[in-house]
C-alpha positions in Angstrom: 19.4 65.1 225.0 22.9 65.0 223.0 20.5 64.1 220.0 19.0 67.3 220.1 22.3 69.2 220.4 23.7 67.7 217.5 20.6 68.4 215.3 21.5 70.2 212.2 17.8 70.7 211.3 17.6 74.4 210.2 15.3 76.8 211.9 12.9 78.8 209.8 14.7 82.1 210.7 18.1 82.9 211.8 18.2 84.6 215.2 21.0 87.3 215.9 21.1 87.3 219.7 23.2 90.0 221.4 24.7 88.5 224.5 27.6 90.2 226.4 28.2 92.8 223.6 28.7 90.0 221.0 26.2 88.8 218.4 25.7 85.2 218.2 23.9 83.7 215.2 21.5 80.8 216.0 20.5 79.0 212.9 19.9 75.2 213.8 17.9 73.3 216.5 21.1 72.1 217.9 22.6 75.4 218.3 19.3 77.0 219.7 19.0 74.0 222.2 22.6 74.6 223.3 22.2 78.2 223.5 19.1 78.0 225.8 20.5 75.5 227.9 24.1 77.0 228.2 22.8 80.0 230.2 22.4 79.6 233.9 18.9 78.6 234.9 18.5 81.4 237.3 18.9 83.8 234.0 15.9 82.1 232.6 13.8 82.1 236.0 11.7 85.0 234.8 10.8 83.3 231.6 10.7 79.8 232.9 7.3 78.8 231.1 8.7 80.2 227.7 12.0 78.6 228.2 10.3 75.2 229.1 8.0 75.6 225.9 11.0 76.5 223.6 13.2 73.5 225.0 10.0 71.2 224.5 9.5 72.6 220.9 13.2 72.0 220.0 13.3 68.4 221.4 10.3 67.7 219.2 11.9 69.3 216.2 14.8 67.2 216.6 12.9 64.2 216.2 10.4 65.5 213.6 11.4 68.3 211.1 7.9 69.2 210.4 7.7 70.9 213.9 10.4 73.4 212.8 8.0 76.2 212.7 6.6 75.7 216.2 10.1 75.7 217.6 11.2 78.8 215.5 8.0 80.5 217.0 8.8 79.4 220.6 12.2 80.8 220.3 11.2 84.0 218.8 8.7 84.6 221.7 11.5 83.6 224.4 14.2 85.7 222.9 11.7 88.6 222.3 10.4 88.9 226.0 14.0 88.4 227.2 15.1 91.4 224.9 17.9 89.3 223.4 16.8 90.3 219.8 
């Protein structure tokens, strides 16, 4: 999955996520993939299905830039439900 982490493909939106009192800007597929995988899996347990969907969408977008819209939408839903936005 290092290919996904290294992807510089830009998302359709920049997400500004509040985490531990700091705002993190997420602009690329690689940044988003690293962010959702850097947190402990227990933290995503409540949103397991949405997390899996976002992860799969980012992996697909890293291979095919046309799928950026789907990846952006999956992140928007995940971050919104997790109240990170």
